[in-house]
C-alpha angles and dihedrals in degrees: 000000000000090000090053092054091046091051092049092048092048090050092050092050093049092046090051093051091049088067099048112131135183128311101279113100121228137193103270089212094056117122129203119195147150111264099197105023132065135188111281096021120151112217141163127240132287089053119208111216120191117193121218125200130178127183097022138054135239122246130167121263110274094033108110100205122155117254095009138106141156132252131262123186116211112204124193098344135111116276112279108278093030099071135089095309098036116204091352087075089075090060095047132075110267108255121242113230141107091296097044112049117188126212097190093155090070095258117168099196142027144177118234131191110227127175120239114284139057121326134179123221132190132172122219125186113221127197124237089287096048093256120128113252123262087265098034117230107217135157126230114273110253130194119216130182119222114207 
């Protein structure tokens, strides 16, 4: 029985460290979500995406304000921490490319052109330097189908 508890505790500690981000603290109760899309939705392009955030505020990139960040939309890529760089991704600035769209102006929605087919989407809150917070604030990964 003691071994079972030790194994569970070790697993919890390693799982917690797998999600360590950069150096900017966040509200551990913060929640990031899609307001107008849900997993399995069928939509047409262009796709309107509205970002939801509870427990923290939005501030533009470059503005170092406590308990804030700005949005990043991950399109068709593994969940943050499971990509090319694994857990190191949480300690690095989020790249800016077709799969990592930055909203450094503090935007809370966008419209994206996506070709027909299945696409995955995930939101990630970045700090003032585009790095996920110490306790990363990420949404669930959803899959949508564009007709």
